[in-house]
N, C-alpha and C positions, 0 to 999 in steps of 0.2 A: 295698620300698615298702609303706606302710600303706594298707589299703583298707577302707572301710566300705561294705558293700552290704546292702541289705535294707530292707523297708518296715516301718513300725510296726503295732502292733496297733490295733484299734478304740479301745482305751482310750487310747492315746497320741494319736489323733486328737481324741478328746473333749478332752484336757487342752489341746491347742494352741488350739483355738477358744474354749474358755472363757477361756483366757488372753488372747485378742484382746479380749473383752469387758471384762476386768478392766483390762488396760493401757490400753484406750481411755479409761476413765474416769480412770485414773491420770495419763495424760498431759494430759488437759484441766484437771486440778486442779493439777499441779505444773510444767508447762512443761518446757523441755528442758536449759537450760544446766547446771543442777545435776545432771542425770541422764545426762550423756554416757556415763559408764562403767557404768551399770546394765546388768544383763542380765535376761532373763526367768528366772524361777525357777519350774519346772514344779510343783514340790511346794508352794510358798508362795502361788502365785497362783490355786489351783483353789477355785472358790466352790461354793455349793450348787446353782448353775445346772446343773451336770453331773449332778446326782442326779435330775433331773426327767425323766420319760419323753420329753416333747415336746422338751426340750432335747437330749438325747442323740440323738434322731432327726435333729434339724436339724444337729447338730454332725457326725454321721457323713456326712450328705449333703454338707455344705460341704467337708469334707476328703477325700471319696472320690476327687476328681480331682486331689489335690495331693500332692506329696512332703512327708513329715512327718519331721522330724529325731528320731531316737530320744532319749529322755530321758537315756539313759546313754551317749550318743555320745562316743567318744574321738577322739583325733587324735595323730599322731606330730609332735612340734614341729619336727623337721627336714624334714619333708615339704613343709610350707608355712611360710616364714619370715615371711610378712606377718602383720598383725594379725588378719585374719579371711579365711576362704576356704571355698568349698563347691562340690560338684559334684552336680547333680541329674539324674537320668535321667527326662526328662519323658514318655517314651514308656510306660515301665512304672511310673513314679512311685516310683522308688527313690532314696535318698540314698546316694551312693558315698562322699562325704567331707565332713566338716564340721570347722571350726575357729572357735570363737567366732561361730557363725552368727547369734546374737541381741545381739551387742554393738553399741551404737549408735555409729556413726562418721559422719564427713563423707563424702559420696559424690562431691564434686566434680562433673564434668561427666557422670557416669552419671545424675545428676538429669534429663538431657535425654531419657532413655527415657520418664519420666512425662510430660514436656512433649510429646513426640511422641505418646504414647498419648492424652492428653486432646484434642489437636488433631485426631487421626484420628478420635476417637469423636464430637467435638462440633462440628467445622468442616466446611465444604464445601472440599475441597482444591483445587477449581478457581477459588475465588473470588480476587479480586485484593486485595492488601493494600497499603496506602500506609504506608510506613516513616516514623514520626514521630521527633521529638527524643528520646523516651523509649528509643529503641533504641541511643542512643549509649553506649558502654561506655568508661570512661576509666581503669578500674582497671589498674594496671601488670601485665603479663604475661597479661592476659585474651586468650583466643583469639577471633578474629573471622572472619566470612566476608566482610566488606568492604562490606556494605550501607550505605547512607547515607540521611539524612532526605530525603524526596521521591521516593525510589525506589519503584517499583511492581512487585511480584512476585506470583506465586500463592502460596497457602498451601503447596502441594506443594513449589514451588521453596525456600521457606523451610525446609521440613523437611530437605531435602537439605543446605541451608547449616547447619542446626542439628546434623545427625548426623555429616556427613563431616568438615568442618574443625572441628567443634565450635564453631560461631559463637555466642558469647554474645549478639551483637547480633541474630542471628535468633531467639533465645529471647525476648528482650525484645520484638521486634516481634511475634511470634505472641501473646504474653501481652497486650499492650496492645490488639491488634486484637480478640482474643476476649472480654476481660474489662474493657477500659478502663483497667487498671492492673496493675502487677506484683502488688500485694497481692491483688486480686481473682482473678487467675489462680492465685496460690498457693493460695487457698481452694479452687479447682476441683481442684487437684492433690491437696490433702489429703482432699477428699471422695472422690476416686477411690482413694486409698490406703486410707481406711477401708472402702470397699465391697469391697476385695480382701483385707481382713483384715490389711493391713500396719500393724499397730498400733505398731510400733517406729519409724515414720517421721513426720517433720514437715518440710515444705518452706516456705521463705520466698521463693523465687524460682525462675524457670524454667531457669536456667543452671547453678546450682551454685556460683557465687562464694560465698566463705566467710561464714557467718552462724552465731552460736552456737546459734541455734534451728533450724538446718537440718541434718538428720540422718537417717540410715536404718540398716538392718542388711543383712547379706548374704542373710538369708532373705527379708527383705521385698523386696529387689531381684529375687530369684528370682520372687517373686509378681508383681511388676510387669512384668518382662521376659516371663514366661510368658503373661500377659494380652496384652501388645503382639504376641506372636508369632502370635496368633490372627487378625490382620489382614494380608492379603497385601501391602498397600502398605508396612507397616513392614518386613516381610521384604525387599521389593524395595529400599527405601531402605538398610537396613543392610547388604545384600549388594552394594551397589555400590562399586566401587573408585574410581570418579570419576563427576562429574556436572557437565555445563555448563549453566548457567542463562542464558537470554537474556531480558532485561527492559529497562525504560526508567528513566531517571533523572528528576529533577524537572523537566528542561527538554525532556522527551519524547525525549531522545536514547538510541539503543540502547546497552545494556551487555551484555557477555558475560564471565561468570567461570566458571572451571572449578575445582571443589572436589574434593579428594582425601581419602580416609580415612587413618586413622593407626594401625590395628591391625597390628602387626608381622607376625602370622600371615597376614594377608590382603595385605600389600604385599610379602611375600617376604623381609623383614628377619630373620625367625625361622622356622626350619623347622617345619612342623606334624608331630606324630608320625605315623608311617606308618599308614595305614588310616583316618585321620580327615580330615574336611573342615570347616573353620571357615566358617560361612555368614553370620556377622554379628556385630556386637557394638558396645560403646561404651567408649571409654577416658575417664579422668578424672584430672586431676592439679592439686592445689593444695598449698601448703606445709603447710597443716593436715591435708589428706586424704591426702597421700602420693601414691603411684602406684596407680591403680585400674583394673580392667577387668572387665566382664561380657561374656560372649559365648555364641553358640550353635554347637554343634559336631554333626556328624552322623557316626555310626559306620559301619563297614563293612556293618552289617545294616540301615542307614537309620533306626535309632533316633536320637532327638535328645536333646541334653543342654544344660543351662544351667550354666556355671561362672562363679564370682565370686572375684575376689581384690581385698581392700581394704587399703590402707595398707601397700603394699610400700615399701622404702626407697630404691629406685632403679628406673629403667625396665628395665634388664637383669634385675634380681631379680624384677621384676613378671612378665616372660615366663618366666624360670626357673620361678616358682611355677606360673604357669598351665600351662606345659608338663608339669610334674610331675603336676599334677591331672588334666589331660585324658588323659595317658597311661594312667590307670587304666581308662579305657574299654575299651582293647584288651588288658588283661592277662588 
């Protein structure tokens, strides 16, 4: 098995954050659809900002708590057959594996990690949310948690409906409640992405249903998931195997729904490599995105890791890829 372990030098940290500033300007000027296959070029995107003393100090401080992919990172094409994949040691800030970490791809429902992060940071999770017609999702194949217009739930209940059964309707309800529109909430998501240095990311909605201008990268998903893990309630939600929500419908009648997660490592449908514990994650699937998964894993020494697989060609292959990658933790 191929393994890439090690942190980058300060110089490489400098390049990554300068790139963030350059790419932010590039994205705002060019949009996304024509750039779906573009990748970061560390050599071509470095500007004079890196040469300033103040700039270098800021960049080093920004990157000091992050995993940074080495400029010359390589990968074994047989190790991960998906389009992109990565494994990050977030305890020691090391990159164990990376394949196309900066390629822009559709994230499908992994989008909901950012939706949850924005809600956790900016909403009162105990406040009650009235579901409106805007939460109705009619796209064929869209996953739903089953809420209906007129239902009243807490924001926290909606987050479970968002993350466990991957309810697109829950995402829409959260977005409209917080920002009055899907578009307004997408702006909040993009502002959060920019603040995290996720410059290869642009969101158009809170659920991940396909849009040409909705994309991210494996590395940016690491940045987003890493930030979300700082919040205990996020860890609690993604770590749940099931959750029962008790709420009321438009006629004030009680409703009870039990939602279950779909990560095969957590449901027992796929065996976790010995010595490892998967403590949470998020799946995502659309025809354009393929099969995707981001998750958190704890090793035998209690160090924590974030792993990402994007655009696998089938669900079994998604878990084959992820199993191969996280196995590197205990080698």
